[in-house]
C-alpha angles and dihedrals in degrees: 000000000000127000118239114246136182132209126022095018095090097042091070089075094053097043096049104253123136106264095237091147087080091082093049111192094358116100120231112207115236112248093015125111095190119049132178105230098185144328125222129170091357092302118116124210113211132192121206115202103166122094100227093041089048093052090048092054095044094053098038112104089205087076104072135193106192143028094332086064091053094261119139124210113233117242134206130042113008092005109155136212099199111179088223091065096055134086128207134316093028091037091053092050096048094041090052089052095047098032096069090071091053095048120128090249095052093044092049089055088053095052097089090057091049089051091053090050090052091052092050093049094047091049088054091047091053091047093052126084118291093274130051143156110258092195095052098034101039118009099047099043091044095054095040091048092049091049091050090051091052094044093045100240111170112240092243090061099046102084094053093047091046092054092047093046091049091050092047092053098042122160118311091257093058114127116253090241090058092049091049092051089051090049091053091051092047091050091050092051091050091048089055090049095050093046094051108112096176096057105012123183119265128194117045094342090055089051091051091051090051091048090051092051090049091052097249099116108044126237133347092267090055091052096046093041093052092045093050092049089060088069096047104099112327098104093039093053091046091050090049090050092051090048091050090051093044089051089055091053093045090049092048109048091174091058091048090050092050090051091047090052094045115027089184087081090066097093091051091050091049095050094043090049089055092048100039101038112016120180092218112077105184133019117242109281115259129200122224109236091197138004108298131183116220118185091335095314121114113226113193127225109273095027118126124232132193130181120225096223098192091050093047088050089057097049104141092208089066106027122048113226088006096188095050122092103234124173094193097072121119110272118268125345095128125114099229090120095038123240140255128020093346096049105149112280091209097053094111092047093047092052092050091048091050094048093047095044098046093042092051093045093052093044100041104032111043090151096050112128137175109265092211133032112278091240090061095058116112122230135197112214119181139147090275108039148003110218140161113248088221138338107220113197139177115232132199119194113252117213105246137143107250116239120228089246090063090082096055130100124259106192 
């Protein structure tokens, strides 16, 4: 729906301007929270920018994602059964099966391993030349490593899956054929992992294999498609979110110093980063299964609706000083993770990754600085995510006794 752009598009979030660039060439009517972007073949595409209207759409079962909206799941090689593409009751069944691994309790148990990964990566960053890329060298390997720990990917398999997942995602301007080839390679790598009897996966993937063998998950294609979908974009979006938050700290030395002096501010910084500068740009498109009225606007059956999450998160009727980065807001309330039945499965994990990453950066790298002016940073902005192209930083070694974990692997 939205064209990918690079350059100034992402800076609007940091500098306090309304992120209108999200809708690209499509006009958004002033004072309206629901706007018709275009109509083709009798199907309207609507964009919701208001907070309350967005919440209403995201929790309304009349806006469907899967078969009840007339969508058919592809079959065959590299078919996927992403939980985000399903509607109840199938969605409820699969989400219950997958969701246990992403529970607050399971993620809390994982946090010490995420903390060790952060230490390893920062030791490597300090040992490298004076400049580095915080996104490539810290954010991405941290979130991918954490995801592999939760999913139970054996260390020997991680590098191959990482390369396939990176290729499958690609930049927003990647051609569909390139993305599909990457998806096929990722699917093949996951099939090999699931079929390995000598070093089988543990964690969530191990639980999915067991569910398949017990007849609770459907056929082999269902298992492999669901498993592959878990690598589609979760770690990349989490890495982008950490980079967005790190950019805020690097651009606001006073905020970083306050956080360093009072770590109790960390939760507020995490939540405000999610509200003020979310990595996800638009919600997944939903299809109206009947005529629905949203904030006084009639949306016809068959029309598609998306919520502009960053714009909803800056709704001045809900958030005071919506364009200001404030760490004293009440916790949560934003729509960075969506809302309703499709609320992000990885929300607990993403919050832990953010807390660990930002806490470690502030504690371990007080001399970290942007290597280029903030205005010169490149951004990718697409219908799925808003991400820095890179986050070049200058590092200065900090005197610190290295922990034994600093010599371990991350991926």
